N, C-alpha and C positions, 0 to 999 in steps of 0.2 A: 727223840730228842738227844742231842749230844751233851755229855757232861762239860760244863764250862769251868775252865781252870783259872779262876780269878782269886788270888790271894789278897783279901782286903787289908791284911796287915801291911802289905807293901804299897798300898795306895798313899798318895800324898795327904797330909793332914786336911787340906781344904776339901779333897775328894771324899774323905770319910765324913767330914762335917756336912757336906752336901747330901750324902746318903742318909744321914740322920735327919736333915731337914726334909728330905723327901718322905721319910717314914712319918714325920710329924705333920705334914701338910695335908690340906684338903685337895685330893687329886682328882676330883670330879671334873674339873675343867682343864686338867693337865698341869704340868710343872715346867716353869720357865727358868732355865739356868743361864746366867750371864757370866762368862769367864773370859779373861783377857786372852788374846791369841797366844798360843804356845803353852797355855796352862795345863792342858790335858783334858779337854772336854770329851774327846773320843773315849779315852780310858775310863772316865767316869760313867759315860753312857753304857759301855760294855759291862762294867762292874755292876751297874744297876740291873741290866738285862740278865746277867748271870744270877744275881740275887733273886730276881722275880721268877726266873725259870726254876731255880733250886727249890723255891718255896711253892712251886706249882701255881703261882698266881697267873702266869701267862704260859702259852704254848708256842708262841711264834714272835719273831722280831722283824719289823720292817723299818728300814732307814731311808729317809728322803733327804737328798743333798742337792747342792746347786749344779754340779757339773759331772760329766761322765768320768773324769779322772778320779774324782772323790769317791765314786762308786768302788773303784778298784782299791783305793786306799782304805776305805771302811771294811771291805771284804777281807783284805790282808790283815788288818788289825784284829778283826773278829776271829780269823783263823788262828792267830797267835794264842788265843785263849780257848780254843776248841769250839768256837761257834761258827757254823757254816752258813754264811750269807751269800747268796748267788747275786753277783753284780751284773749279770748279763741277761736277766729276764726281760722280755719284751712285752708290750701290751697285747700282742697276738697270742701269747701263751696263756694257758688256762691256770690250772693249779700250780702251787709252788712245787718245784722238782722234788722227787723222792730223795731223801738223804740230806735235805737242806733244812736249817732251822728258820729260814726266812730269806729275804732278799733285800737288795739295795737298788733304789730307783732315783730318779731326779724329779724336780718340780715340773719341768717341761713334760716329762713322760706322764706324770700324773694328770697334767692338764689335758693331754691327748686323749685319755680314756679313764676318767675317774671311777666309772662304775666297776671296771675290772678290779681295781685296787680295793674298792669297798667290798666286793664279793670275796676276795681272798681273805680280807681281815675278818669277815663274818664267819668263815669256816673254822676259825680257831681263835682262842683268846690271844689278842695281839697287843704287843707294845710297839707303838709307832714313834720313832725318833725323828723329829723334824729339825734337821741340821741347818743352822743359819735361817731361822724362821722368818726373818724380815723379807725373804724372797717370796713369801706367800701373801704379800700385801694384796688387799682387795682391789687396788688400783690396777693390778695385772690380772689376766685371766687365771693365773696360777692360784690366786686366793680363793675364788669360788670353787675351783676344782679340788683344792686341798681340803676345804670344808666339807665338800660332798663326799670325798673319798674316805675321810678319817673322822667324820663327825660322830660315829657310833662305835669307835674302837674301844677295847677294854681299858687300855692305858695309853697316855701320850706324854712324851718328854720333848720339850722344845729347848733348843740350844741356840745361843748367839755369842759371838765374840765381842760385840760392842752394843751398848744401849742404843735405842733408836726411838724416834718420834714418828708419828703419822698423823694424817689429817682425819678429822672426825668421820668423814664419809668413806674412809679407806681403812677400816679396822682390819688388822691381821687376825685370822682365825686362831682361837685358843690362847690369845694373849690378853692379860689384864692391863688396864690403863688407869692413869690418873690425869687430871686436867693440868696442862702446862701452857698457859696463855691461850692462843688460838689453836693449839695443837694438843694431841694426846701423847703422853709419855708412857712407854712400856714399864710395867712393874714386875720385876723378877722375884721369884720365890727364893733364889739364892744368888748372891753376887760375889765374884772374886775378881778384884781389879788389879791393874798393873802394879799399883803401889804395894799391895799385899804380896803379889807374886814376886816382885823384886826383893822384898824383905825376906821372903822364904827361899830365895835362890832358885826359884822355878824358871824365871826368865833372866836374860842377860841385861846388864845395863847398856844403854845406847848412847853413843856420842853422835850428835848431828853436826857434820862438817859442811858449812855453806861455802860455796865458791862463787865469787863474783867475776867480773871481766867486762870488757867493752865489746859491744856488738855493733856491727855496721850493716845497714840495709838501705835499699832504694825503695822509696814509697811510690804510690800510684802517680804522683806528679813528676817522678823522675829525680827527686831530690835524694841525696845521700845523707842519711842520718846516723849518728853514732850516739850510743847511750850505754851507761853502766847498768848492769842488773840491779845493783844495790841502790843507785840513785837515778832511777829512770824518770821520776816525776809523775806524769799522768799514768793512769791504768793502761791506756792504749799504747803508749810508748813502752811501758814495762812489758806488755804482752808481746810486742814486736821484738823487743830485745831478748825476751825469753825464747821466742820461736827461733830467732837467729842463733842463739847459743846452742840450741838443740839440733841444729843442722849438722849432720855428720861430716860435711866437707870443711867445717870451720875448725877453730883451734880449741874451743871449750870442751867438746866431747872427748877427744883423745887425751887431753890433760887430765880430766877427771877419771877416765878409765885407767890411766897410768897410776894415779893416786890410789885407786881402789886395788889395782893389781899389786902395788907395793904393800898395801895393808894386808892383803891375803898372804903374800910371801912372809911378812913379819909374823902373822898369826901362826903360820905353819912352822916357823923356826922356833917359836916359844912354846910349842906343845900341841897346838890344835892342828895336827898334821894333815887333816883333810879339809881345812877351811876353804870356803868357796864364796863367790859373790854372784849377785843377780843384777843384771842391767834391765831396767823396766822401760820399755819403749811404748810409744803411743799407737803405732800401727805396724803392719808387716813390712812395709817398704823401709821405714826407719830401722826396724829390727835387723833386717838383712844388711843394711849399711853399717849399723853399729857392730854387727858381727865381723865385718871386714876390718873395722877399726881395731877391734879387740885382737884379731889375729896379727895385724900389723904392729901393734904396740907390744903384745905379749909373746908373739911367736907361736901361739897355740890357737887352734880353732875353738871357739866356744860352742856350747850346746845351743842350738837355735830352736826355740819352742814357740810355735805359733798356734793361735786358737783354732784356726780352720784346718790345721794339718791333722789328718786322721791318725798319724803316729805320735801325736803330741803327748798322750798319756804314757806311752812307752818311753819317750824321750825324757820325760820328767822322772820316771822310775829309774832309768839308766843313770841320770845325773845324780839322783839321790845317793846311789851306792858307788859311783865311780870316783876317780881322782881328778876329774876335770875341774878346772879352776873357776870358770865363769859360765853362766847361762844368760842368754839374751831372750827375754820373754815378752809376749804380748798376751794379755788377758788370761794367762794361765797360772798366775800366782795370787789370785784373789783368795778369799777366806778358805782356810782348811788345808791348803796344799802344804804338805809336811816335808821340808828339806832341812833337817836339823843342822847339817854341816854348813849351811849358808849363814855367814856372819856379816856380810857386807851387802849393801844395797845402793846402787847408783840410780838416782831419780832422774831419768832422761825422758820425761813426758810432761805434757801440759795438764795432766789430771790434777785436780785440786780439791776434790770433795773430802770432807773430814773422814767419812766412813771408809772410803777406799784408802786414804792415807794410813789410817790406823791398821787396816787389814794388811796392807803391803808391808809396813814396818814390822807387823807381827810375824812375817815370814822369816825374819832374821834374829828374833829374840829368844827362840826356844833354847833353854839351857840344857846342856848334857853333863856338865861338870863344873866344879869351882874354877874361877879364874877366867872364864870365857867372857868376851864382850862383843858388842855389835857396833858397826859404824854405818851411818847413812850419809851418803854424799848427795848434796842437793843444790840446785841453783839458789843463789841468795836473793830470791824475790819475796816480796812481802807475803803473798798468800801462803807459800810453803813455810817460810820462817815462822809465821803465826801458828800454823798447824803443828810444826815441830815444837814450838814453845809450849803449846798446850799439852802435848804428849809428854814432853820433858818435865813439866810441872805436875804431871799425873792428875790433871784436873778431871773432875767428875762431870765433864760436859756431856750433853746428850746429842747424838748425831741426827741431823735432819734426813728425811727419806730421799733417796735418789730419784731422778726423773725416770719416767717409764720409757721403755724401748720397744718400738714397734716390731723389730726384727727378732725378738726373743733372746737376744744376747744379754748377758748379765749387765744391767744398767750401771753397775758400779764401775765397769771397765770402760765407760765412754767418757771422753773429755766433756767438761761442762760447756754446753752450747754458748753460753754468754762469753766465754773466753775467745771463741772463734770470731764472734761478732766484733770484738775489740781490735782484731787485726785486719785492716783493709788489704787490698791487693798490694803485694810487696815482693821484692826479690832480695833474699838474704845474700850478703856479700862475704863477711868473715866475722870471726869472733875470737876472743882471747879468754883464757881462764886464769884466775888468781885466787888463792885461798883468801877468804874474807874473815870468817870467825867461826867459833863453835858456840853452841847455846848452853848456858848454865843458869839455872834458876830463872829462866824466862828472859835473860839478857844476853846480848851479843858480846862475847869476849874475844878481843883481838890479840895479836901477838904483842902489841904495845898498847896497853889499856890506860896509859897515863899514870899519874902519881898514885902510888899504892897499888897499882895493878900490873906492874912489870913482873917478869919472872923472878922468882926468888932463887937466883943462882943459875949456873949453866946446866944444860940438859945433858946427861950422860947416856952412854949406851944402855945402862941398866934402866934408865928412866923409860926408854922406848918400850921395854917389856910391859910397862904398866899403862901404855896408851889405851884409852878407852875404858879404864876402870876408875870412875869418879871417886875422888877422895885420896887416891894414891899420888896422882899428879894434880897440882893446882890447875884450875881452868886456864890460867894464863900460860902455864908451862905447856899444857896440851896444845893450846893455840900456837904458841911459839914453835913447838916441834913440827906441827903441820906446815907452818909458814916457812920454816927452814928447808923443808923438803921441796918447796916449789921450784927453786932454780934447778935443782937436780932433775925434777920431773920435766921441766921445760926442755932441758938438753936431751933427755931420753926421748921425748915426743918428736923433737926435731930430727934426731938420728933415725928414728923409726920411719919418719916421713921420707927419708932419703933412700930407704931400702925398697927393693922391688920384689918383695915376697909375693907368692901366689895368694889370691884371696879365696881359693877353693879348698875347703877343708874336707877331710874324710867324714863319712857318716859316723855318728855316735853308735856304740854298741847298744843292742836292745837287751833289756834285762831278761834273763832266762826264766822259763816257767818253773814254778816251785810246787808246793803241795796245796791241799785243800781244794777250793773252787777252781784254782788254776789247773790242778791235776784233772778235774772233771772236764774242764774245757778242752784240755789236750786230748783226753780220751775220746771226746765227741768228734774232734777233728780226725783222730786216727781211725775211728769207726767209719766215718764218711769216706776217708781215702780208701780204706779196704773195701767198702761197698763198691766204689768206683772201679777198683781192680777186679773184683769178682764179676761185676757187670761187663767189663771189657772182655774178660776171658770167656764168659758163658753166652754173651750176646743178649742177656736179659736186661730190661730197663732197670734203672736205679730204684724206682719205686717198688718193683717186684722183689728185688733183693732185700730192700728194707722190710717188706712184709714177711719174707721168708725168715729173716733173722729175728723178727719179733715173735714168730711162731716157735722158732728153735730156742730162743732165750726169752721167755715171757717177761712182760713188764711194760711200762709206759714207753712212748716214743723217745728216741734218743735225746731230743731236745729237752725232755723233762726227766730223763732217767738219772739215777744216782750212779756214783762211781762203781759200785759192785756190779750192777747190771751191765754197765758199759764195758767193764773189764771182761766179763764172760762173753759178751758179744764180740769183742775184739779177738778173744782167743778162738771163738767159734769160726770167725771169718778167716783167721790165719790158717785154721785147719782145712778150709776149703781151697786154699791156694797151693 
């Protein structure tokens, strides 16, 4: 067991309070923590693991998370406090590798073979951390597998960034409930909401900037229809106007990208020198098209992060630590993905579920220091404006469960099927963008809000430094400032459209390997490469060389060996060459 270096005196007050609540709680059924995105759930879980390891209450830690990228993120965070969690274990492997304090897996992997995870947990007193526990709903195969794998473990910690509801027949394992009408509402053992996190300076204040504009499209009858995002009328017309606005060939997308890019520039000028933005796309085709628009408008290629790209995790890691301004993402910024320098989000998708909205906004609210703020740019359509108003008012609303997905993809990342049904066969023609309003206390504030709502004096250069910090500029001044930028943005977009810059960007750099589990993974690759060189020189099969090296340097197979054994095998192989 490795000594875990967690200084509890440096934890945030809410994290120390949550540790106290854990000590006082009845933990026979597990402990559910609900903490707003960006509050530090991972740090809390690792602090608890360190405390339980130090007290010899547990001997092993297993983390279950939604995606493969989060496996790497958890392992790196654990490594920073001296805890070695292997993020690369497969269901085909047996015991936990020597030298590891545990491992990180996914709900999908657990569903593939729950018995192997149950067997690993029986071999040692184990703390299982179930990250974003709503993924283990019984409505998916993951629920039954999670219950089978971890029903008899020594300790369980369940984490979620948002409250959730579920149907009576789809109870999530290890979660307590109370009746909420026809549904069941989760009951947390400790809750830390956005309101408390904002007051504590743990998260950034958010300004929601809504952009309207006229969209034109041709319907299935061949008629050309024009409608404003703000005043579309019926739901079907609003959905068609929304879809047209999101077409990358129109005018709405480049205008909003230019607005976000200017906001990033301003944040960098006033002290947040690595500020970045995220463009959220619905699918890979849109994402690639948006990436071309970003390059045309900004002159720089964005990071393109797609869910089915095998290098997606490395691209996220590279973007986290690079100076790149914008990332265009599909399905890769759901709960847990940690990019603290991201302070702007452009909502260029038809997604509209409350749970996904809260999680995506959570990617840009993580505070690193005083004075930072976040801005979310979104279409001024009623479903999104309503979600933003709820979040802006910090309402304690409870999220409905997402629909199940047959393909195993995170259902939070799929557009609501009902929205597609509202859009009949149509051809998008063009769209325009225009700043509409910001949200303040649940109401839309425009640049000219009528009597009593006009700006209290001209906006100076100094005022701009406070954009996004509620209370320093009045809502009307903030709205007026954004509105004043519109004509400038339109000229900039028009100029960019006349340029003939290449749409082909260079590949983003891949983050280098570091220490901990990454070092062990690098050693395994090095040993395998050296085995290949020895086999080529001697003519012996690879399997025979592997057997020889295991006899020369005893220990488990390389896939399960720790760094010390791997280093000795590497040195032995180098001596044979």
